C-alpha positions in Angstrom: 4.6 0.3 3.1 4.3 4.0 4.0 3.1 4.8 0.5 0.5 2.1 0.6 -0.8 3.3 4.0 -1.0 6.9 2.8 -2.8 5.8 -0.4 -5.3 4.0 1.8 -5.8 7.0 4.2 -6.5 9.4 1.3 -8.5 6.9 -0.8 -11.6 7.5 1.4 -11.8 11.3 0.8 -11.1 10.8 -2.9 -13.8 8.1 -3.1 -16.3 10.4 -1.3 -15.4 13.3 -3.6 -15.9 11.1 -6.7 -19.2 9.9 -5.4 -20.4 13.5 -4.7 -19.4 14.6 -8.2 -21.2 11.7 -9.8 -24.3 12.2 -7.7 -24.3 16.0 -8.4 -23.9 15.4 -12.1 -26.7 12.9 -12.1 -29.0 15.3 -10.2 -28.2 18.2 -12.5 -28.8 15.9 -15.5 -32.2 14.7 -14.1 -33.1 18.3 -13.3 -32.4 19.3 -16.9 -34.4 16.4 -18.2 -37.3 17.3 -15.9 -37.3 20.8 -17.2 -37.2 19.7 -20.8 -40.0 17.2 -20.2 -42.1 19.9 -18.5 -41.6 22.3 -21.5 -42.5 19.6 -24.0 -45.7 18.9 -22.0 -46.5 22.6 -21.8 -45.9 22.9 -25.6 -48.3 20.1 -26.3 -50.9 21.9 -24.0 -50.3 25.1 -25.9 -50.8 23.4 -29.3 -54.2 22.1 -28.2 -55.2 25.4 -26.7 -54.1 27.2 -29.9 -56.2 25.0 -32.2 -59.2 25.6 -30.0 -58.7 29.3 -29.9 -58.2 29.5 -33.7 -61.4 27.6 -34.2 -63.2 30.3 -32.2 -61.3 33.4 -33.4 -61.2 32.7 -37.1 -64.9 33.3 -37.8 -64.8 36.6 -35.8 -61.8 37.8 -37.9 -63.7 36.9 -41.1 -66.6 39.0 -39.8 -64.1 41.6 -38.6 -66.1 41.7 -35.3 -63.3 43.2 -33.2 -65.7 43.8 -30.2 -66.6 40.2 -29.8 -63.0 39.3 -30.4 -61.9 41.4 -27.4 -64.8 40.0 -25.4 -63.6 36.5 -26.1 -60.0 37.3 -25.2 -61.2 39.0 -22.0 -62.7 35.7 -20.9 -59.1 34.5 -20.4 -58.1 37.5 -18.3 -57.8 35.5 -15.1 -56.7 32.3 -16.7 -53.2 30.9 -16.9 -52.9 31.5 -20.6 -52.7 34.8 -22.5 -54.2 35.3 -26.0 -52.9 38.0 -28.3 -54.1 38.7 -31.8 -51.8 40.8 -34.0 -52.3 42.2 -37.5 -49.7 42.2 -40.2 -48.5 45.7 -39.1 -47.6 44.4 -35.6 -50.5 46.2 -33.9 -52.5 44.3 -31.3 -56.2 44.1 -32.1 -57.2 41.9 -29.2 -55.4 40.8 -26.0 -56.6 39.0 -22.9 -54.3 41.0 -20.5 -53.9 44.4 -22.0 -56.1 47.0 -23.6 -55.3 47.6 -27.3 -54.7 51.3 -26.7 -52.0 50.7 -24.1 -50.2 48.0 -26.1 -46.9 48.4 -27.9 -46.3 47.5 -31.5 -45.1 43.9 -31.6 -43.3 43.8 -34.9 -40.0 43.5 -33.0 -41.1 40.5 -31.1 -39.1 37.4 -32.4 -42.1 35.1 -32.4 -44.1 37.7 -34.3 -41.4 38.1 -36.9 -41.2 34.4 -37.5 -45.0 34.2 -37.8 -45.1 37.0 -40.3 -42.6 35.0 -42.3 -45.1 32.1 -42.3 -43.5 30.0 -39.6 -45.6 28.5 -36.8 -43.3 27.9 -33.8 -42.9 27.8 -30.0 -40.6 30.3 -28.2 -39.6 30.7 -24.6 -38.5 34.2 -23.5 -38.8 36.8 -20.8 -41.8 39.1 -21.3 -41.2 42.7 -20.4 -44.9 43.3 -20.5 -45.9 40.4 -18.2 -42.6 40.7 -16.3 -42.3 36.9 -16.4 -40.8 34.2 -18.5 -43.4 33.0 -21.0 -43.8 30.2 -23.6 -45.3 31.6 -26.8 -47.0 29.6 -29.5 -47.5 31.8 -32.7 -49.6 30.7 -35.6 -50.2 32.8 -38.8 -53.6 32.8 -40.4 -54.7 34.6 -43.6 -58.2 36.0 -43.7 -59.4 37.6 -46.9 -55.8 38.2 -48.0 -54.9 39.8 -44.7 -52.4 38.0 -42.4 -53.1 37.8 -38.7 -51.0 36.3 -35.9 -52.6 34.3 -33.2 -50.3 34.1 -30.2 -51.1 32.0 -27.2 -48.8 32.2 -24.2 -48.4 30.5 -20.8 -46.2 31.5 -18.0 -43.2 29.2 -17.4 -42.0 31.4 -14.5 -42.9 29.0 -11.7 -41.2 26.0 -13.2 -38.1 28.1 -14.2 -37.9 29.5 -10.7 -38.3 26.0 -9.2 -35.6 24.6 -11.5 -33.3 27.5 -10.8 -33.8 27.1 -7.0 -33.2 23.3 -7.3 -30.0 23.9 -9.2 -28.8 26.4 -6.6 -29.6 23.9 -3.8 -27.8 21.1 -5.6 -24.7 23.3 -6.1 -24.9 24.5 -2.5 -25.1 20.9 -1.3 -22.1 20.1 -3.5 -20.1 22.9 -2.0 -21.0 21.9 1.5 -20.1 18.2 0.8 -16.9 19.2 -0.9 -16.0 21.4 2.1 -16.8 18.4 4.4 -14.4 16.2 2.4 -11.8 18.9 2.5 -12.1 19.1 6.3 -12.0 15.3 6.5 -8.8 15.3 4.4 -7.2 18.0 6.7 -8.3 16.0 9.7 -6.7 12.8 8.3 -3.5 14.8 7.5 -3.2 16.6 10.9 -4.8 14.0 13.3 -3.8 10.7 11.6 -1.1 10.8 9.0 1.4 13.2 10.7 1.0 11.7 14.2 1.1 8.2 12.7 4.4 9.0 10.8 5.9 10.4 14.0 4.8 7.4 16.0 6.2 5.1 13.3 9.5 6.8 13.3 9.7 6.4 17.1 8.8 2.7 16.9 11.4 2.1 14.1 14.1 3.6 16.3 13.0 1.5 19.2 13.0 -1.6 17.0 16.5 -0.8 15.9 17.6 -0.8 19.6 17.4 2.9 20.5 15.3 2.5 23.6 15.9 6.0 24.7 13.8 7.4 21.8 11.1 9.8 22.9 7.7 8.5 21.9 5.4 11.0 20.3 2.1 10.9 22.2 -0.7 13.1 20.8 -2.9 14.9 23.3 -6.0 13.4 21.7 -7.2 11.7 18.6 -7.4 8.2 17.3 -3.7 7.5 18.0 -3.6 8.6 21.6 -4.2 5.2 23.2 -1.9 3.4 20.7 0.9 6.0 21.4 0.4 5.7 25.1 0.5 1.9 24.9 3.7 2.0 22.8 5.3 4.4 25.3 4.5 2.0 28.2 5.7 -0.9 26.1 9.0 0.9 25.4 9.6 1.6 29.1 8.8 -2.0 30.0 11.0 -3.2 27.2 13.8 -0.9 28.4 13.6 -2.4 31.9 13.5 -5.9 30.5 16.5 -5.3 28.2 18.4 -3.9 31.2 17.6 -7.0 33.2 18.6 -9.2 30.2 21.9 -7.3 29.9 22.6 -8.0 33.5 21.8 -11.7 33.1 23.8 -11.8 29.8 26.8 -10.1 31.4 26.5 -12.5 34.4 26.4 -15.5 32.0 29.2 -14.2 29.8 31.3 -13.6 32.8 30.5 -17.0 34.2 31.3 -18.7 30.9 34.5 -16.6 30.6 35.5 -17.5 34.1 34.7 -21.2 33.7 36.5 -21.3 30.3 39.5 -19.6 31.9 39.5 -22.1 34.7 39.3 -25.0 32.3 41.8 -23.6 29.8 44.4 -23.0 32.4 44.8 -26.7 33.5 44.1 -27.8 29.9 47.1 -25.7 28.7 49.2 -27.3 31.4 48.0 -30.8 30.4 48.8 -30.1 26.7 52.2 -28.7 27.6 52.9 -31.8 29.8 51.9 -34.1 26.9 54.3 -32.3 24.6 57.1 -32.7 27.1 56.4 -36.3 27.6 56.1 -36.8 23.9 59.5 -35.1 23.4 61.1 -37.7 25.6 60.1 -40.3 23.0 58.7 -43.0 25.2 59.1 -46.6 23.9 56.5 -48.3 26.0 53.4 -48.9 23.9 51.0 -48.3 26.8 52.6 -45.0 27.5 52.5 -44.0 23.9 48.8 -44.9 23.7 47.9 -43.0 26.9 49.7 -39.9 25.6 47.8 -40.1 22.4 44.5 -40.3 24.1 45.3 -37.4 26.5 46.5 -35.3 23.5 43.4 -36.0 21.3 40.9 -35.5 24.1 42.6 -32.3 25.3 42.5 -30.9 21.8 38.8 -32.0 21.4 38.0 -30.3 24.7 39.8 -27.1 23.6 37.8 -27.1 20.4 34.6 -27.6 22.3 35.4 -24.7 24.6 36.0 -22.4 21.6 32.7 -23.4 20.0 30.8 -22.8 23.3 32.4 -19.4 23.5 31.5 -18.7 19.9 27.8 -19.6 20.5 27.7 -17.5 23.7 29.1 -14.5 21.8 26.5 -15.0 19.0 23.7 -15.2 21.4 24.9 -11.9 23.0 25.0 -10.3 19.6 21.3 -11.1 18.9 20.3 -8.4 21.4 22.1 -5.8 19.3 22.1 -7.2 15.8 23.6 -4.3 13.9 26.6 -4.1 16.1 29.9 -4.5 14.2 28.0 -4.6 10.9 29.4 -2.9 7.8 29.0 -3.0 4.1 30.6 -6.1 2.6 30.7 -7.9 -0.8 29.3 -11.4 -0.8 31.7 -12.6 -3.5 34.8 -11.7 -1.4 33.3 -13.3 1.7 32.7 -16.5 -0.2 36.3 -16.5 -1.6 37.8 -15.9 1.9 35.7 -18.7 3.4 36.9 -21.1 0.6 40.6 -20.1 1.1 40.3 -21.0 4.8 39.3 -24.5 3.8 42.0 -24.8 1.1 44.5 -26.6 3.4 41.9 -29.2 4.4 40.8 -29.8 0.8 44.4 -30.2 -0.4 44.7 -33.3 2.0 41.7 -35.0 0.2 40.7 -36.0 -3.3 37.7 -33.8 -3.1 37.1 -31.3 -5.9 35.7 -27.9 -4.8 34.0 -25.8 -7.6 32.5 -22.3 -7.5 29.6 -22.3 -9.9 28.5 -18.7 -9.4 29.6 -15.9 -7.2 27.5 -12.7 -7.3 29.4 -9.5 -6.3 26.5 -7.9 -4.5 26.9 -5.7 -1.4 25.0 -6.2 1.8 25.2 -4.9 5.4 26.6 -7.5 7.8 29.6 -9.0 9.6 32.1 -10.5 7.1 34.1 -12.5 9.6 31.0 -14.3 10.9 29.6 -15.0 7.4 33.0 -16.4 6.5 32.9 -18.6 9.6 29.4 -19.9 8.6 30.4 -20.7 5.0 33.6 -22.3 6.3 31.7 -24.5 8.7 29.4 -25.8 5.9 32.3 -26.6 3.6 34.3 -28.2 6.5 31.3 -30.4 7.4 30.9 -31.4 3.7 34.6 -32.4 3.6 34.6 -34.3 6.9 31.2 -36.1 7.0 29.6 -36.3 3.6 32.0 -38.8 2.0 31.7 -36.8 -1.3 34.2 -36.4 -4.1 32.8 -33.0 -5.1 31.6 -29.8 -3.5 30.0 -26.9 -5.3 29.6 -23.4 -3.9 27.5 -20.6 -5.4 26.0 -17.2 -4.4 23.1 -15.7 -6.4 20.1 -13.4 -6.0 16.5 -14.8 -5.8 13.3 -13.2 -4.6 15.1 -10.1 -3.2 17.5 -12.4 -1.2 21.1 -13.3 -1.5 21.4 -17.1 -1.5 24.7 -18.9 -0.6 24.7 -22.6 -1.4 27.1 -25.3 -0.3 26.3 -28.6 -2.0 27.9 -32.1 -1.7 27.2 -35.3 -3.6 27.8 -37.8 -0.7 25.8 -40.0 1.6 23.0 -37.4 2.2 20.8 -37.0 5.3 17.6 -38.8 6.4 14.4 -36.6 6.1 13.6 -36.8 9.9 17.2 -35.7 10.7 17.1 -32.7 8.5 15.0 -30.7 10.9 17.3 -31.5 13.9 20.8 -31.1 12.5 20.9 -27.4 13.6 20.3 -28.3 17.3 23.2 -28.0 19.7 25.3 -31.2 20.1 23.1 -33.1 17.7 25.1 -35.6 15.6 23.9 -37.7 12.7 26.8 -40.3 13.0 27.9 -39.8 16.6 30.8 -42.3 16.4 32.2 -40.8 13.2 31.8 -37.2 14.4 33.7 -37.9 17.6 36.4 -39.8 15.6 36.9 -36.7 13.4 36.8 -34.3 16.3 33.4 -32.8 15.8 31.7 -31.0 18.7 28.1 -31.0 17.4 28.0 -27.2 17.6 29.1 -26.3 14.0 25.7 -26.1 12.4 24.2 -24.4 15.5 26.8 -21.7 15.1 26.0 -21.4 11.4 22.2 -21.0 12.2 22.9 -18.3 14.9 25.2 -16.4 12.4 22.5 -16.5 9.7 19.8 -15.5 12.3 22.0 -12.5 13.3 21.7 -11.3 9.7 17.9 -11.7 9.7 18.3 -14.7 7.4 17.4 -18.4 7.3 19.2 -21.6 6.5 17.7 -24.6 4.9 18.9 -28.1 3.9 17.7 -30.1 0.9 18.8 -33.7 1.1 17.9 -37.4 0.8 20.1 -40.5 1.4 22.8 -41.3 -1.2 22.0 -38.1 -3.1 24.1 -35.6 -1.3 23.0 -32.5 0.7 22.6 -28.8 -0.2 22.7 -26.2 2.6 21.3 -22.8 1.5 21.8 -19.6 3.4 19.1 -16.9 2.6 19.7 -13.3 3.6 17.3 -10.5 2.7 18.7 -7.6 0.6 17.6 -4.4 2.3 
């Protein structure tokens, strides 16, 4: 549960981070695509300009009219393109931006080298002359056996600067967003997760019965109101438990006192019956009266014991883990069966253990033995079966204890009521066999004390199966 909650808390920052990375990658990719598209369009424009310029320049080179060549190039001085005409020695014979006498030899320029080798290509590089990034289109032409290079250039500085700034802005935005996610993660850790864990630890202790636990209440944040509400609830619960304890103590004392007051004369009655019976009366009426007094006194004694057992179980529900210890289910089942062995020996019923899993749980062995014993005793007394099967097994992270008979079964509408106090299916037979109507109610309270459930599966003439289910923690 805690791991799932932590996964959920940190899923949001992780999701935001992934989204930021994806968006940043997409923007960088689109920016790169835009730059490449722009360069391709610029290259197309250069190709068109170069063809037009060659169409004008070529006749002038044939005539070797350098003066008109420079005049033509100077017409582009204030335009966005630069025209440079270089001879095969690398010397500039005409340029739209520089005078030929101040120009450097261009043999070492990469685009000129390629053109001298007969290649016509487009190059993008930084120009030390123009102090700007330029796109060059160089085309070699041969006039009267002499090779000339026509170089047309256009500045790509603005778009490169724009792309560079856009890239920086995207990266800066990514860093800011990533920093925001980091701050969000720290906030979740400091303001939510740690306080929530402390609050959870406190509530778990309260739920286990430790009402004196100090509730962690943060000074502010999203858990402040919840923590304060839990704190108020714990104080109210403590007062209520205190009042319940007083009432429970009063009721326990009352039941103990009433039981004592009843048991004292009841013991005297039983003793008197034993004395009278020892005198061996011969009168049939006297014998009958003594038998009635003895049976009803014993029945009343059993009823008192069951009422006290129920009262004790109800008291234990307030502090469920009290008197709990590690126990082995297989041993508990075996002990419960041994308690019924004397009763089974007086019948023709066969009791068979089909499966007995030796798993350990946390509980009260004495009470679980009593619950299993009650189920087996009921099957022996009331089911009219010739066979009883008992088994313990694990299913769906629960330990299951099954007591099944093959007798008369139970009607469907009665299955939901048999765990009620004093409810009897066959009232006459139950009284005849000394039943109090509290046996299954005691079983249900014992199972409830172990955070478990008890179910019955039955139909008339097909027996009944009682299944105790206790979670394995």
